N, C-alpha and C positions, 0 to 999 in steps of 0.2 A: 427314393431307399428307403427302407423301414425304420426309421426314427428310432422303436422301441429298443429294435438291435443294440449290443452292448458291445464294441468294439472291444475293455478287457470288462468280463465278465467284476471282476475286484477293482475294479478304477472309476474313469468316465463313463460321458451316456454321452453317442453325436446327435450332434441336435440341424446337424451340415453347415454349409460353407466352413470349414474348417473349424466348427466352433463346438466345445465342446462344455455339461455340463457334470457339475458336482453330482454326488448320488450317495444315498444312505454306505457302499464299499470303501467311497475316496476320500470319504471324509470333508469336511467344510477346508474350502479355499484359503488358503491364508493369502491378507493385502497388506501391500507396503510395496517404498519406494527402494529401488534400486538401491543396495548399499549398505544399507542401512537394515539394524537390527539381526543381521547371518547371514539376507539376505544377501544377492549374489547380483555383481553388477553388470550391465548394456553398453558392448560399443558400436556405437555407427561404423559404417562403411565397410567393416570386416567380411570376410567369407568362412566359413565355419569349416575346418578342416574332416575330410574323412578318418574317422575310428574305423575303417578299412585296411591292412596294410597288403600292397595288391598284389607283393610277392611270396606271402605266405601264403596266400586264397591258392595261385596260384600252384604253387606248393603244395598246396593240399588237397587241389586240388587232381594238380599231376597222379600226386601217391593214389590217389581213388583210382582212379580211372588206371592203372598198372593192376591193383590190386581187384580189380574187376573184371581182366581182361586174366588175370592169372588167376582165378574164380571160375572165367568161363573156359579159360585149356585144360582144366582138370576136369570139370567135366565132361568137353570134347574126349575129352584121357579114357574118364573112366564109362562113354559111352563106347570107347572102340573098342575095350579090355571089353566089356561087357560083349558087343558083337561078336570079340573073335573066340571068347567064348562058348556063346551059344552054336557059332557056326561048328565047331572042331566036335566041338556031341554030338554034332547031326552025324 
């Protein structure tokens, strides 16, 4: 893996093993104890919940699939109409 490559050109630079280094674009790191000076808190033994609603994503995927099917069918119908028009001309 090339260390000079940026994951986010306007952010941190990866240095390997899930470690990142500050860059001019990311600014200087803020250091402090959790829960002080407006910093967040830490909680051990908890699992982070997903920020994705599976139901909403499935509905969006089904809607996208239906839109694709409709577009595909309209292209197929247009093609059939053009074939019919071409055969009628002959």
